[in-house]
C-alpha atoms as one frame of an Amber mdcrd trajectory, in Angstrom:
protein
  58.382 202.034 -31.589  57.781 205.758 -31.311  54.597 205.564 -29.246  56.302
 203.307 -26.708  59.221 205.694 -26.394  56.954 208.739 -26.075  54.888 207.253
 -23.269  57.970 205.843 -21.514  59.087 209.415 -20.901  55.927 210.080 -18.885
  55.617 207.024 -16.626  57.849 205.232 -14.115  56.633 201.738 -14.938  57.392
 199.687 -18.056  55.769 200.485 -21.402  55.706 197.527 -23.775  54.579 196.734
 -27.308  54.082 193.357 -29.019  57.438 191.678 -29.443  59.079 193.426 -26.503
  60.690 191.342 -23.787  58.180 190.979 -20.956  55.113 191.738 -23.092  53.637
 188.225 -22.869  54.184 188.042 -19.109  52.588 191.452 -18.624  49.452 190.561
 -20.598  49.031 187.138 -18.953  46.615 186.736 -16.061  44.982 184.091 -13.915
  42.478 183.559 -16.719  44.986 181.834 -18.978  42.520 181.181 -21.786  42.337
 184.875 -22.636  44.712 186.008 -25.360  45.333 189.734 -25.202  47.279 191.604
 -27.888  46.994 195.295 -27.075  49.151 197.789 -28.940  50.565 199.052 -25.656
  50.940 197.703 -22.130  51.645 200.071 -19.259  52.782 198.595 -15.936  51.717
 201.444 -13.649  53.626 202.048 -10.431  51.459 204.808  -8.996  48.469 207.048
  -9.647  50.614 209.479 -11.646  51.481 206.660 -14.065  47.787 205.898 -14.429
  46.978 209.544 -15.130  49.711 209.811 -17.760  48.648 206.556 -19.431  44.981
 207.559 -19.547  45.817 210.965 -21.025  47.995 209.335 -23.648  45.286 206.832
 -24.534  42.691 209.597 -24.804  44.945 211.670 -27.053  45.533 208.701 -29.367
  42.035 207.201 -29.360  43.122 203.995 -27.625  40.525 202.111 -25.554  41.825
 201.240 -22.075  41.390 198.006 -20.139  42.707 197.439 -16.625  44.236 194.272
 -15.147  45.527 193.535 -11.655  45.595 189.741 -11.184  43.703 188.816 -14.338
  40.907 186.830 -12.685  38.442 188.800 -14.777  38.521 189.308 -18.515  39.544
 192.844 -19.499  39.692 191.838 -23.200  42.389 194.298 -24.197  42.243 194.418
 -27.987  44.543 195.259 -30.857  44.621 199.015 -31.096  44.093 199.407 -27.345
  46.041 199.777 -24.127  46.247 197.323 -21.230  46.923 199.155 -17.977  48.479
 196.746 -15.470  48.165 197.711 -11.814  49.827 194.755 -10.030  52.813 196.878
  -8.982  50.462 199.202  -7.070  49.910 196.757  -4.222  50.325 198.802  -1.024
  48.044 197.876   1.904  47.642 199.981   5.076  45.386 199.031   7.998  43.992
 201.584  10.447  43.054 199.403  13.452  41.353 202.285  15.283  39.084 203.252
  12.399  38.777 199.562  11.386  39.576 200.345   7.767  42.159 199.360   5.200
  43.478 201.434   2.338  44.592 199.435  -0.699  46.118 200.396  -3.995  44.824
 199.086  -7.280  46.928 195.920  -7.473  46.484 194.663  -3.904  45.355 191.082
  -3.356  43.057 189.820  -0.610  45.754 187.601   0.884  47.745 190.754   1.667
  44.755 192.361   3.389  43.927 189.234   5.408  47.502 189.069   6.681  47.661
 192.795   7.486  44.336 192.836   9.356  44.760 189.600  11.348  47.124 190.981
  14.055  44.378 193.418  15.064  41.614 190.786  15.209  40.026 192.247  12.090
  38.765 190.642   8.892  38.091 192.055   5.413  35.093 191.253   3.165  37.148
 188.883   0.994  35.828 186.018  -1.052  37.001 182.458  -1.502  40.133 183.204
  -3.584  42.669 185.153  -1.493  44.999 185.529  -4.476  42.414 187.569  -6.404
  42.531 191.349  -6.662  40.713 193.529  -4.155  39.497 196.250  -6.513  37.774
 194.277  -9.280  36.121 191.915  -6.796  34.844 194.756  -4.605  33.560 197.004
  -7.370  31.655 194.061  -8.876  29.810 193.576  -5.575  31.935 191.014  -3.758
  30.181 188.018  -2.186  32.451 187.221   0.744  32.898 184.518   3.349  30.953
 186.576   5.930  28.485 188.130   3.497  25.227 187.242   5.252  26.519 188.900
   8.419  28.180 191.998   6.925  26.802 192.396   3.394  28.552 192.734   0.070
  32.148 193.959  -0.105  30.851 196.964  -2.055  28.758 197.868   1.017  31.977
 198.275   3.029  33.672 200.777   0.696  34.404 204.102   2.379  36.289 205.951
  -0.370  37.472 205.514  -3.956  40.382 207.137  -5.804  39.459 207.278  -9.496
  41.231 208.539 -12.600  38.587 209.583 -15.117  38.916 209.872 -18.892  40.161
 213.466 -18.613  43.184 212.240 -16.629  42.003 213.722 -13.344  42.433 211.949
 -10.032  39.223 212.211  -8.032  38.769 211.220  -4.411  35.182 210.057  -3.922
  33.177 209.253  -0.825  29.481 208.991  -0.139  29.540 212.505   1.326  32.250
 213.987  -0.919  34.922 214.294   1.756  38.165 214.806  -0.144  40.583 214.042
   2.667  43.769 213.028   0.845  46.379 215.573  -0.073  47.122 214.058  -3.504
  43.509 213.864  -4.701  41.755 216.438  -6.849  38.499 217.583  -5.170  35.607
 215.689  -6.652  32.740 217.056  -8.699  30.427 214.460  -7.185  28.728 216.428
  -4.388  25.843 214.013  -3.912  27.996 210.867  -4.034  26.335 209.610  -7.211
  29.560 208.496  -8.898  30.783 206.869  -5.675  27.577 204.839  -5.378  27.763
 203.843  -9.051  31.288 202.485  -8.678  30.257 200.317  -5.704  28.634 197.513
  -7.666  28.752 199.145 -11.105  32.423 198.203 -11.469  33.641 199.387 -14.886
  33.249 202.029 -17.543  33.853 205.077 -15.322  37.648 205.282 -15.143  40.607
 203.572 -13.482  40.385 202.994  -9.737  43.809 203.570  -8.172  42.814 202.945
  -4.544  40.022 201.998  -2.153  39.305 202.477   1.518  37.308 199.542   2.881
  35.781 198.804   6.260  37.059 195.869   8.317  35.043 193.843  10.832  36.022
 192.481  14.288  36.190 188.759  13.451  39.412 187.180  14.761  38.142 183.589
  14.383  35.284 181.552  13.009  33.869 178.043  12.875  34.011 176.757   9.336
  35.152 174.298   6.723  33.298 171.845   4.521  31.348 168.597   4.494  31.879
 166.382   1.432  29.368 163.789   0.184  29.413 161.399  -2.741  27.863 163.009
  -5.834  25.164 160.336  -6.002  23.635 161.881  -2.875  23.226 165.288  -4.542
  19.373 165.258  -4.467  19.312 164.428  -0.743  21.992 167.001   0.076  20.166
 169.693  -1.896  16.891 168.947  -0.126  18.585 169.106   3.256  20.467 172.267
   2.306  17.265 174.048   1.274  15.552 173.134   4.537  18.661 174.069   6.536
  18.949 177.522   4.986  15.298 178.402   5.589  16.008 179.733   9.094  19.798
 179.952   9.174  21.092 182.805  11.376  22.879 185.698   9.670  26.095 184.705
  11.409  26.248 181.705   9.041  27.299 182.175   5.404  27.312 178.994   3.359
  27.521 177.571  -0.133  27.236 174.243  -1.898  29.475 173.012  -4.709  29.190
 169.993  -6.996  32.070 168.912  -9.211  34.130 165.977 -10.438  37.502 166.287
  -8.732  40.547 165.609 -10.889  42.670 162.609  -9.993  45.792 164.570  -9.056
  48.013 164.618  -5.946  46.867 168.121  -4.944  43.355 166.768  -4.225  42.686
 164.837  -0.986  42.827 161.133  -1.719  39.209 160.531  -0.654  37.972 162.958
  -3.322  40.241 162.189  -6.284  38.408 161.321  -9.484  35.009 161.385  -7.774
  31.836 163.359  -8.330  31.527 165.197  -5.021  29.015 167.570  -3.468  30.268
 169.797  -0.648  28.611 172.178   1.776  30.944 174.969   2.912  30.382 177.146
   5.953  31.763 180.212   7.714  30.031 180.850  11.056  31.050 183.692  13.349
  29.353 182.256  16.445  30.852 179.917  19.016  32.226 176.586  17.837  29.831
 174.647  20.079  26.889 176.467  18.510  28.337 175.721  15.091  28.461 172.023
  15.885  24.784 172.066  16.782  23.987 174.146  13.704  25.434 171.645  11.225
  23.914 168.544  12.825  21.075 168.326  10.223  23.638 168.294   7.414  25.758
 165.625   9.017  22.613 163.550   9.391  22.124 163.414   5.608  24.411 160.405
   5.338  27.990 159.158   5.123  30.597 161.787   4.359  33.731 161.512   2.267
  35.338 164.219   4.377  34.426 166.436   7.325  36.678 169.466   7.748  34.578
 171.682  10.023  36.583 173.246  12.841  37.282 176.396  14.800  39.993 178.457
  13.099  41.611 181.886  13.110  40.220 184.045  10.343  43.651 184.062   8.701
  43.050 180.381   7.863  39.656 181.000   6.244  40.993 180.362   2.695  41.087
 176.657   3.648  37.272 176.596   3.622  37.083 176.688  -0.187  40.659 175.864
  -1.221  40.257 177.610  -4.568  42.888 176.679  -7.158  45.872 179.018  -7.324
  47.301 177.986 -10.707  46.185 179.951 -13.790  43.785 178.108 -16.074  41.246
 178.827 -18.849  37.618 179.116 -17.800  34.287 180.713 -18.541  31.342 181.122
 -16.186  27.703 182.057 -15.971  25.385 182.866 -13.070  21.698 183.058 -12.191
  20.161 184.675  -9.118  17.137 182.762  -7.802  14.050 183.815  -5.884  13.697
 180.335  -4.366  15.494 177.002  -4.361  13.814 174.128  -6.154  16.004 171.082
  -5.401  14.857 169.169  -8.475  15.729 172.037 -10.829  19.105 172.607  -9.169
  19.855 168.885  -9.218  19.164 168.813 -12.956  21.403 171.872 -13.409  24.200
 170.163 -11.500  23.658 166.849 -13.297  24.300 168.522 -16.636  27.710 169.587
 -15.360  28.487 166.287 -13.656  30.193 163.105 -14.849  30.012 162.754 -18.603
  29.476 166.483 -19.234  31.129 167.927 -22.330  33.120 170.345 -20.158  34.780
 169.993 -16.780  32.506 172.222 -14.690  32.093 173.459 -11.142  28.525 174.166
 -10.006  28.202 176.519  -7.030  25.123 177.478  -5.022  25.412 180.407  -2.572
  22.871 181.160   0.131  22.031 184.885   0.140  19.756 186.989   2.357  20.624
 188.424   5.734  22.728 191.586   5.479  22.980 191.058   1.710  19.328 192.057
   1.438  19.916 195.419   3.129  21.650 198.194   1.130  24.139 200.396   2.959
  23.190 203.872   4.056  22.910 205.940   0.896  22.682 202.839  -1.290  24.918
 201.656  -4.114  24.635 199.853  -7.460  24.464 196.217  -6.268  21.293 194.727
  -7.717  18.661 192.142  -6.879  19.077 192.169  -3.111  15.824 190.229  -2.772
  17.411 187.137  -4.374  17.596 184.144  -2.049  20.311 182.118  -3.810  23.021
 182.489  -6.412  23.699 179.550  -8.729  26.783 179.530 -10.960  28.600 177.227
 -13.317  32.259 177.640 -14.170  33.578 175.550 -17.052  37.190 174.949 -17.958
  37.523 175.892 -21.620  40.208 177.542 -23.711  39.552 180.323 -26.225  38.846
 177.869 -29.051  35.977 176.260 -27.158  34.672 179.250 -25.218  31.635 179.702
 -27.475  30.748 176.020 -27.004  31.144 176.369 -23.241  28.862 179.405 -23.166
  26.190 177.506 -25.095  26.586 174.558 -22.719  26.036 176.901 -19.777  22.948
 178.429 -21.410  21.429 174.987 -21.850  22.282 174.077 -18.278  20.395 177.140
 -16.989  17.117 176.186 -18.662  15.640 174.310 -15.648  16.118 177.438 -13.490
  14.094 179.848 -15.626  10.954 179.961 -13.399  12.990 181.197 -10.416  15.571
 183.391 -12.194  15.570 187.076 -11.140  18.862 188.325 -12.616  22.613 187.811
 -12.550  25.532 188.619 -10.253  28.362 190.489 -11.938  31.295 188.846 -10.122
  30.322 185.369 -11.314  30.135 186.238 -15.011  33.418 185.133 -16.586  34.425
 185.118 -20.212  32.834 186.782 -23.219  29.815 188.147 -21.387  26.942 189.597
 -23.400  25.391 193.021 -22.918  22.144 191.360 -21.809  23.988 189.417 -19.107
  25.493 192.599 -17.673  22.208 194.519 -17.772  20.543 191.610 -15.964  22.783
 192.284 -12.936  20.816 195.492 -12.189  17.325 196.837 -11.829  16.336 198.923
 -14.886  16.458 202.240 -13.028  19.936 201.515 -11.681  21.151 200.523 -15.137
  19.911 203.787 -16.658  21.720 205.779 -13.973  24.946 203.843 -14.547  24.825
 204.414 -18.286  24.104 208.111 -17.779  27.148 208.481 -15.532  29.364 206.566
 -17.948  28.311 208.925 -20.706  28.930 211.953 -18.490  32.397 210.942 -17.284
  33.597 209.060 -20.374  31.824 210.649 -23.350  34.315 209.236 -25.881  34.001
 205.674 -24.600  37.614 205.271 -23.490  36.732 202.619 -20.883  33.609 201.180
 -22.462  33.078 197.791 -24.069  29.877 196.008 -24.888  30.815 193.142 -22.579
  31.616 195.458 -19.684  28.750 197.914 -19.881  26.209 196.774 -22.420  26.872
 199.866 -24.518  26.551 199.726 -28.280  29.250 202.414 -28.514  32.230 200.119
 -28.786  35.611 201.235 -30.125  37.679 198.071 -29.955
């Protein structure tokens, strides 16, 4: 088609339309339940490709969505452009400055491997195969979060292509220190702070510089209990987290494990509740720390051990195969075990959807914004409670309603939502609930200033009523 040919002359990466060889593979992502049928797909190889694609989209009135690994839901629509960044996956560690520079398609597993030889660790989450940029800009609740804060708190610089096709290098103090970046028009760092936690609707991020931390090893793993002991485990977990040191970041998960060979035999086909831990202190101190949890009762499995940080993905063992899912999240001011147990029960055996219920302990460094601040909201929240349900596109609306009903017992303690744990067709109200009202107004003002035609805006992504898809 003519538009494909015209854009192909401007970019190094592939430009595809429906029906072209490679189109389906290029639009597919980890979230396999999302069907995307954009008019054009651009597989960017560098920032110049991104600039050319954005200018083309602006000239032709095509809304732009961005996808690296496809763990999120960019919802590229007919009439729009999907900008794939997975080919832009360079990673460069500076061990002296304790930073890493990543391009837009880099995955956390690459960063973990690159940082490990220097005894450094990144602010990655539980899924090392997920993309660095989307996770970080959404906040990023990592394995060491209570000790070092959100991933967004560790961002040092952002390279951003705005709707006018300009490449802007942004830092908190407006230090444009790369030769290929256009000097920013963000002298007070306002756009930089908005991106760190505000995630989307401002442009296409082509690179990040992120701080690394000196953590060569940790004590961690998980304790697994039979699902029937969920009330007792929740009670013990609440008491345990009341005075937990910041060096300990933990979570609790309740789910029915599938009866498949990939699952440890002791857990197959069972309703299981697990407590997962990453502790940066000494292993002996970690053993003493978890004693109250081990005292709860018999365990199906006990995988706590000292490990190099490079092996930290074994703590959660997130699935690596693409699958359809949708998810919701509630931030809580306090933990009421009875309410959480009821929430988890609704997603347990006999539930209408296969669901994973996750409870994250917050506080510590998460409650303290970085110098200069950023857009991450609700830092006073004590816990994050999420449900992720496996559902294809045909049943996504049913799954969302199921999740809404499941959240009802939590209403007295709900203070907002966390952006990274909202998966699927997310409503404008859900997104707004991730921020304090003043922060939301600032984000919307900046989106209007830098993207007045709504090139990057969708109702699901920004809560804007000005949707052009």
